[in-house]
LOFI-512322 format. One record per residue: residue in three letters; x, y, z of N, C-alpha, C in turn. Coordinates in pm, whole numbers, plus 50000, padded with zeros to 5 digits. Layout:
<pts>
ALAXYZXYZXYZ...
</pts>
This chain:
<pts>
MET525575138749615524265141949556524265156349510THR523685159349397523645172649339522345179449375GLN522405192549412521185199949440521185213049364THR519985217549328519835230549266519715241049375LEU519655253949337519595264649436518305264049518ASN517205258849460515955258149536515855245649621GLY516905237549626516925225849714516425213149650ASN515915213649526515425201649461516575192249431VAL516375179349464517425169449441517445165449295THR518615165749235518775160249102519545147249116LYS519865140649006520495127749019521945129049064GLY522325119149139523665118849195523835106049271PRO524995103549330525215091049402524395090249529THR524125078249575523365076249697524115081649817ASP523345085949920523955090850043524585079750124ARG524145067450105524615056250187525405046550101VAL526665045550125527515036550048527085022150071GLY526985014449966526665000349979525194997049965THR524325007049941522895004549920522724997549785VAL522064985849789521904978249666520454974849644CYS520094972449518518744968949479518364955449535ARG517174954749597516724941949651516204932549542GLY516104937949417515704929449307516864923149235CYS517774931449179518864926249096520244927449161GLY520344934649274521614935749341522514947149292ALA522054954849195522874966049145522924977249251ALA523964985449243524084996749336522965006749310LEU522355012049419521305021949407521935035849415ARG521795043549308522385056849304521375067949274HIS520235064249215519325074649165518155076549259VAL518015088549312516895091649402515635094349318PHE514595086749347513295088249280512585100449339VAL512385100349471511805111849540512215111049687ASP512525122549746512915123449886511825131049961LEU511155124150053510055130150130510475133850271GLY511765135450290512265140150418512275129450525MET512175133650650512155124350764510725121950807SER510395109550839509025106250874509005094550971PRO508015093951062507865082251149507195070851073LEU507155059151131506405047951072504935051951065CYS504315048950952502995054650923501875048751008GLU502075037051068501035031051153501415031751302SER502395039951337502845040951477502075052051549PHE500775050251561499935060251625500295061851773ARG500125074051825500595077251959499415078352056SER499615073252176498645075252282498935088352353VAL498035092552442498255104952517499555104052596ASP499815092552657501005090852740502305091452660GLU502215089452527503425089152443503725102552376LEU502875112352393503055124852319504315132252360ASN504765130552482505955137552529507195128452536THR507115117052470508265108052466508945108652328MET510145103452322510885103852197510155095652091GLU510125100951970509455094351858510465092451745PRO510725080251701511735078251597511255082651458PHE512105089651387511875093451248512975087151164PHE512625083851039513565077350947513495084350811PRO514575084050734514525089950600513495083050512LEU512675090850446511685085450353512175088850211ARG513275082550175513945085050047513785072749959THR513215074649841512945063649750513935063949634TYR514515052449604515445051049492514765043649377VAL515295045249258514915036749147516195030349092CYS516145017349074517305010049024517525013348877GLU518755016548841519075020148702519185007748613GLU519164995748673519264983448594517894977048572CYS517144974648680515854967648667514654976848690PHE514894989248729513854999548748512844995848856LEU513314988548957512504986149075512644998349167ALA511525004749204511535015849298511465010449439GLN512245016049531512375009749663512945019349767LEU512615016049893513195022650008514245013550070GLU515135019650145516005011450228515195005750344GLU515654994650399514984988550515515614994250642TYR514965004450698515455010650821514985003350946VAL513814997050936513214990551052512834976351014ALA513134966851100512814952951073511294951051069PRO510794942250982509344939850975508744936151110GLU509494929451195508984925651326508574937751408SER509214949251383508904961351457507664968251404ILE507224964351285506114971151219504824962851225PHE504924950051197503724942351164503214932851272LEU503934931251384503464921751484502214926551555ASP502004939451564500774945151618500414956851527TYR499534954151429499334963251317497974969851328ALA497944983151306496714990751327495734990151210TYR496214986451093495354986950974494444974650967HIS493144977050962492144966450946491484968050810SER491584957850725490994958550591489474959250594SER488854954250701487404952650704486644965750726TYR487334976950751486614989350780486284997250655SER486554991950537486174998550413485144989850341SER483924994950326482884987150259483234984550114SER483864994150049484224992249907485294981449894TRP486224980749990487264970649983486684956650009LEU485714955850098485044943050121484294938649994GLY483654948049926482974944749802483954939849696HIS485104946549688486144942349595486604928149625SER486754924949752487224911749793486174901049766ARG484914904149791483864894449764483774891249616ASP483874901649533483834899549388485024891149342TYR486174893649402487384885849367487174871149397VAL486634868049513486424854049553485494847049454GLU484384853649422483444847449328484094845149192THR484904854749149485584853249018486574841649019MET487374840649126488394830249131487784816249148ILE486704815149222486044802249234485574797449097GLY484984806749020484524803048887485644800648790ARG486674808948794487764807848699488614795448721LEU488834791948847489714780548878488974767948918GLY487634768748927486864757048967487144752549108LEU487304761949202487644758549339486424753049412ASP486654743049498485584737149577486134731949707GLU485374723249775485784718249907487024709449901ARG487444705449784488674697249768489894705849740SER489694718749726490794727949692491414733649819ARG492484741249800493094748349912493514762249865VAL493114772449944493494786349919494304791250036ILE495464797150009496314803150111496504817850079GLU496244826350179496464840750157497654845250242LEU498564852250178499754857850243499444872250283GLY499584875350411499164888450460497664889350467SER497034880050539495584878250536494844888150624ASN495574896650700494994907450779493914901650873ASP492744907650876491724903550972490724893550914GLY491094886750806490214876850746489214882850650TYR489424895450612488484902850527488154895750399LEU489114888450337488924881850207488604866950224LEU489394860050303489204845650315487844841750374GLN487214851050446485874847950502484894844250391TYR485064849850271484144847050161484414833350100PHE485674828850101485954815050062485364805350164VAL485454808750293484884800250398483384798850378GLU482704809750342481274809150317480944799450203ARG481854797850110481654788749995482264774950018HIS482664772250143483184759150185484484755250114VAL485294765150079486604762650023487614763150139PRO488414752650161489394752650269490414763850252VAL490724770750361491624782250355492654781850467LEU493734789150446494714791850550495204806150532GLY495074814150635495624827550631496974827850701ILE497894835850648499214837450709499424852350730ASP499604856350858499804870450891500544871051023PRO501544879951034502324880351158501654887851272ALA500614895651244500024904351348499084896251438HIS499414895651566498604887951661497194893551671ASN497064907051677495744913151691494844910451571LEU495424910451450494644907851329494244893051317ALA495164884251354494864869951349493684866351439ALA493584873051553492474870351645491144874051581PHE491084885451511489864889351441489524879351330ALA490544874651258490324865151149489704852151201ARG490224847251311489714834751367488254836151410GLU487874848051457486474850351491485564849051369ARG486134851251250485394849751127485474835551070GLY486064826551145486184812851098487334810351004VAL488294819551000489444818450910490644812950988THR491044800750955492234794951015493434803450980THR494174808151080495244817751056496524813851129LEU497594814151056498934811251111499654824451132GLU500104826851255500804839451286502274837551253ALA502674843051138504064841451093504354850850977PHE505644853650959506094860250836506324849450731PHE505924852450608506044842350501507404843250433GLY507924831450402509164830450327509434815750295ALA510614813050242510924799450196510914789350308THR511404792750426511444783350538510064778950578LEU509154788750594507774785150630507124776950519ALA507384780550394506814773050282507244758350286ARG508514755950312508994742050322508264734350432ASP508024740850544507304734250654505884731050613LEU505224740250543503844737850501503754726850397VAL504714726750305504744716050204504964702650269ALA505844702150367506114689650438504884684250510SER503954693350547502724689250613501574687450513GLY501904687450384500914684550280500004696150245GLN500494708550258499624720150237499974728350114GLN500414721950006500564729449882499214734649837SER499224745949765497984753449743497604753849596ASP496284753649569495754755549435495734770449399LEU495564778949500495564793449481496294799849596ILE497314807649566497984815949666497624830349635VAL497094837449734496664851249719497634860249794ALA498064870949728498914880949794498444894649746ASN497434899749815496834912649777497394923749864ASN498134932849803498694944449872499564940649991VAL500344930149974501294925950078502724925450024LEU502874924349893504204922649836505104934449866ALA504534946349871505324958349902505904957750042GLN505304949550129505734948750268506784937650290ALA507234931450184508254920750195509634926650164PRO510494927950265511824933650237512724924250158ASN512534910950172513334901250098512454894849990LEU512454900949874511574896449767511954882449715HIS513224879449712513644866349662513204855249759ASP513294857549888512824847649984511314845849971PHE510604856849949509154856249934508754847949812PHE509374850949697509014843949574509484829349576GLU510574826449642510984812549654509984804849739GLY509444811449842508384805249919507154802349836VAL506794811849749505654809649660505904797849567ARG507114797249509507454786249419507274772649487LEU507724771749611507634759149684506224755549721LEU505434765249759504094762849814503034761349706LEU503304766249587502304765849480502264752049415GLY501064746349407500894733449340501334733949195SER501604722449135502154721948999501244728548897ARG499934728348918498984735248830498314746948902GLY498944751649008498364762049090498514776049030THR497784785849088497814799549045498224808549160PHE499174816949136499574827349231498954840349183SER498064846049264497364858449229497884869449319VAL498444879749261499074890449339498554904049292GLU498134912349386497714925949355498724935649416VAL499144945149336500094955649380499654969049324PRO499794979849401499634993149339500604994549222HIS500124999949112500905000748989501815013248994LEU503105011348982504055022548986503695033048878LEU503265028448763502915037948657501765046948701ARG500765041148766499635049448815500055058248931LEU500975053449015501495061749124502115074349069ILE502905072748964503585084348904502605093148830GLU501795087148743500835095048663499815102048751GLY499435095648863498435101448953499035109549065ASN500355111849064501025120049165500755114649307GLN500745101649323500345095349448501535093349542PHE502245104049569503465103049651503155098949795ASP501915101349842501595097849980501495082850001THR501465075049893501455060449910502845054849933ILE503835063649943505205059549976505375060950128TYR505655050050196505965050450338506805038450376HIS507375038850498508385028950535507875014550535GLU506565012850561505994999450563505944993150425HIS506075001350321506144996450183507574997650135PHE508244986350124509654986450088509874988349938SER508914983849855509104984049708507824988349638TYR507994993249515506894998349433507064992749292PHE506004986349240506184976949129505524981148999SER506174976748892505594976648757505674962248707LEU504994959348598505144946148536506594943948495LEU507214954148439508594952848391509584949748501SER509354954848623510284951748731509964938548800LEU508704934148792508304921648859508664909248778GLU508564909948646508764897948567510154891648584PRO511254899348584512554893148606512684886748744LEU512104893048846512114887248980511424873748982LEU510244873148927509484860648922510214850048840ALA510774854048726511474844548638512664838148707SER513324845548796514474839848865514074828848961HIS512764827148985512254816349070511344806948991GLY511484806948859510724797748777509244800648769LEU508864813448785507464817448783507224826948668VAL506044825948605505724833548483504374840448498VAL504294853248461503014860248454502314856148325PHE501104850148339500394845848220499164854348189ASP498744862848285497654871948258497754883748356VAL497114894648320497164906548404495864914248388GLU495394919948498494234928948497494644942248559GLU494084953148510494304966248570493054970048648LEU493254973848775492164976448868492164990948914PRO491014996148954490965009949005491385011349151THR491525000249223491785000749367493105007449399HIS493145014149514494355020949565494965030549461GLY494085037149387494565046749289495035040549160GLY494885027649143495325020549022496265009249056SER495794996849042496584985149080496664975148966LEU497634966048978497754954748888497374942048961ARG496624933348895496394919848945497084910348848LEU498124904048893498904894948810498524880548841PHE498374872648737498134858248750499434851148710VAL499964843348801501294837448785501194822348796ARG501984815248717502064800648722503514796248719HIS503714783148743505044777448726505454778048578GLU506694780448553507204780748414506944767448345ALA507004756448421506834743148363505374739748334ASP504434747648383503014745448360502624751648227SER502414743348127502104748147991500624748247962THR499794746548064498344745348040497674758848016ARG498384769848049497784783148030498764792147955ALA498324796347835499184804847752499234819047806ILE500284825947774500424840047814499494848547726THR498664856547789497654864047714498284876547649GLY497574882147554498014894247487498054906347579ARG497284905647691497264917047784498624919047851VAL499374908247866500694909447930501634917347839GLN501694913447712502574920547618502114934947598GLU500834937047595500314950647576500734959747691LEU500684954547815501074962647930502574965047932ARG503354955047895504814956947884505144968547791THR504494968347675504754978647575504334992247625ARG503184992847692502685005647741503595011447851GLU504105002847938505025007648042506305013347982ARG506825006547880508045011647815507775024847744THR506645025547675506295037747601506105049547697ALA505535046847815505315057447913506615063147967GLY507665054747971508955059548016509495052848141LEU508905041448181509325035048305510745029448301THR511355029348185512755024948177513695036648144THR513235049048176514085060848158514095068848288LEU515265073248332515375080548457514695094048451GLU514595099948334513945112948319512475112648363PHE511835101248339510425099648379510265101248530TYR511195095648606511135096248751511495110348801ASP512415117048733512805130548773511635140348760ALA510845138848656509675147748637508685146048750PHE508515133848800507615131248911508075138549035ARG509365138249063509915144549183509575159449185ASN509705166049074509405180449068507925183349089ARG507075174249040505635175949057505245174549205VAL505905165649278505645163749419505905176649496HIS507035183149469507355195649537506275206049512GLU505825207249388504815217249354503475214349424THR503105201549436501855197949503501895201949649LYS503015199749715503175203749856502965218849870HIS503595226549784503475241149794502045245749772ARG501365239949674499995244149643499015240349753LEU499195228149811498295223749919498455232650041LEU499695235550077499915244050194499365258050172GLN499525263450052498995276750023497475276950038CYS496825266449987495375265349997494915264950142LEU495555256450224495155254850364495455267550445ILE496595273750420496955285950493495985297250460ASP495635298550333494685309050293493335307050362LEU492885294450371491615291550438491675295250585LYS492755291550653492895294450795492945309550819ARG493665316750736493755331350753492415338250734ASN491515331550663490185337150643489155331650739GLY489655325250848488785321150957488055307850940HIS488465299850845487795287050823488315276250917ALA487435266950955487795255551040487975243250950ILE489145237150957489465225550872489715213450959VAL489085202250924489335189450992489645179150883GLY490075167550928490385156850834489385145550844TYR489365137350740488615124850745489575113550713GLY489695104050804490525092350785491905093850851ALA492485082350885493845082050938494605070150879PRO494625069150745495345057950681496845060750679GLY497605050650644499055052350638499455063350544LYS498795064450430499155074850331498975088750389ALA498015090450480497795103650540499025108350617ASN499695099150682500805103050766502025106950683THR502165101250564503205106050473502885120550430LEU501655122750390501235136050345501395146350456LEU500895143150577500925152750686502345156350729ASN503195146150738504575148750781505395155750672TYR505245151650547506005157950439505615172650423CYS504325175550437503855189350419503905197550548GLY504175191050662504225198350788502875203050836ILE501815195050811500465198550852500215193350993ARG499965202651086499725199051225498435205551275THR498225205951405496945210651459496715225551439ASP497735233051401497495247151372496725248851240ILE496715238151160495965238351034494795228551039LEU495045216351080494025205751085493695203051231GLU492505207151274492155206651416492075192351469PHE491545183151389491505168951423491185161551296THR491285148251305490775139751198489895129051261VAL489075122351181488185111951232488465098951157ASP488085087951220488275075051152487245065151205LEU486745056651114485765046451154486375035351238ASN487695033651229488365022751302488425026351449PRO487705019251537487715022651681489075020851744HIS489945012851682491285010751737492205022651716LYS491795032151631492575044351611491985056251686GLN490705055551718490055066551788490675068451927GLY490915080951963491555083952090493075084652084LEU493625081051967495075081951948495425094451869PHE496715096051837497195107851765498045103251647THR498015110851539498755107051420500265107451446PRO501025098151387502475098051407503135110851360GLY504025116151441504785127751401504065141051414THR502855142051361502115154651363501165155851481HIS500855144851548500085144751673498715151451659ILE498045148851548496675153451529495715143551593PRO494785148051678493845138751744492965131251644ILE492745118351671491865110151588490585107651668LEU489455112451617488195111651689487205102851615HIS486085100451681484955093451618484355102451509PRO483845096751400483245105151295482125114451342ASN481495111451454480435120251504480955134351535ALA482275135551554482855148751586482625158851475ILE482455154051352482205163251241480845169951256ALA479815162251288478485168051308478455177251430GLU479245173851531479245181851653479955195251635THR481005195651553481785208051539481455215951415ARG480835209751314480405216551190481495224651127PRO482595218251083483695225451020483275230850883SER484055240350832483765245850700484385237650587HIS485495230150620486185222250519486655209050580ILE486625198650498487105185250540488155180650439LEU489365178150488490425172850403490305157650403ILE489965151850287489815137250276491185131250257LEU491665124150359493025118650355493115105650275PRO492175096150289492185084350200491485087750068TRP492165095449983491545100749861491065089849767ASN491625077849778491185066749690489765062249727LEU489275066149845487915062649886487025074949890ARG487375085349816486685098149829485195097249795GLU484835089349696483405088349659482625081849774GLU483155071249830482525064449943482395074050062ILE483445081650088483465090650204482515102350183MET482525108450066481635119650041480165115450050GLN479875103150012478515098150027478155096650174GLN479095091150254478865089850397478635103450463LEU479325113650413479275126950474478365136550399SER477415131450325476555140150245475815150350332TYR475605147150460474875156150549475625169450575VAL476935169850551477685182150583477335193450488ARG476715190150376476285200750284475195209350343ASP474525204250450473485212050515473995225150568TRP475275225750607475815238350656476915243950563GLY476925238950438477825244650338479265240250346CYS479515229150414480875223950427481385218850290LYS482675221050266483285216850141484395206650168PHE484715198950065485755188750076487035193750008ILE488165189750064489475192550006490125179349968ILE490615178249845491355166749798492765171249764ALA493785164049811495175168049787495785161349665ILE495325149149633495925140949529494905138349419PRO495225139549291496555142049235496985156849240GLU495995165849249496305179949260495385185949365PRO495845195249447494975201249549493795208249487ARG492585205449540491395212049489490305211449596ILE489365220749588488225221249680486985217349603ILE486205207949661484975203149598483795208749677
</pts>
């Protein structure tokens, strides 16, 4: 690997011989961005664990020079990450609204009713399928996390605790459970074996069925400088151009696409069997293909420019926070999402800068952030301590959060946003 005098990585061969693209199988040689060593982003620590060994893994992202799929190596098996998962989708009111709107749209678009079947892959705590249940549409959630499945069942969502792939799909088909709609919202990045995942979709999807998948858009990640959305639990980062060949290798075709504001900018792809000629490919698909190529997603220089911007953002954020601390200001955080732990560990932000953070999720309160060991408290701690500045860690929800915290203006408290560029509001 080649380095400049200031330590910035330029292109060169991979550090690990034999690393290959999980999409096309080509050798991975080009580093997209290297965020150093980091723990798993949802591995929150209890008080008893603070003095025990904590595993860190390289957070180095590659981009394939053949198919331009951005990806991490698989350092930890999914079983070690997702069987007991801390992230609950239901704790964001805006995300629940997004999910409710999606359900109403899909029921109308596909004519779903009590004779239909909807299966969600990575169904979390039943946050989305509960709205299909309210409309009497039969559902099945599939999620490996035991704790999340229990919450889903309390909402009336039938949930199978399992990792999804071709073997499970064959079992479900054998039991007569092919689906009219398969939903995979923000779960595809968590699948280390993409071919096994898509083969499972091919088997489970009815002949006229629709596979609806939402993924954070790699183009928006780069344009929005969203490097904190890179973490070990997300193995891959997608564009339309990198997804279409993967789907095609399993007889699946993107026939429509929507661009969404969620998670800093996402794609919602509508996919069908190649043999299903009932739905033509819309002009939006070709338009997005063209726009991705024009932006530079098939040129390595585009990725190199992003890497340099990430370094500069780290330096500017740290300078801002250090200047505030030197001038006697008290800074706390809001939120403890996975993306926060990438930001905190990459920038080296610990309790000497951020006194604590708060989170609405009661399952995180009383714990400490991975690696940086910042206490996670109830949101009431903000009113009790009256800090001068609040660093909003889930920046994609900043409008919702600033509205929740409107009372802090009573004592002149200001907000800090790190992404896309550090700034004080």
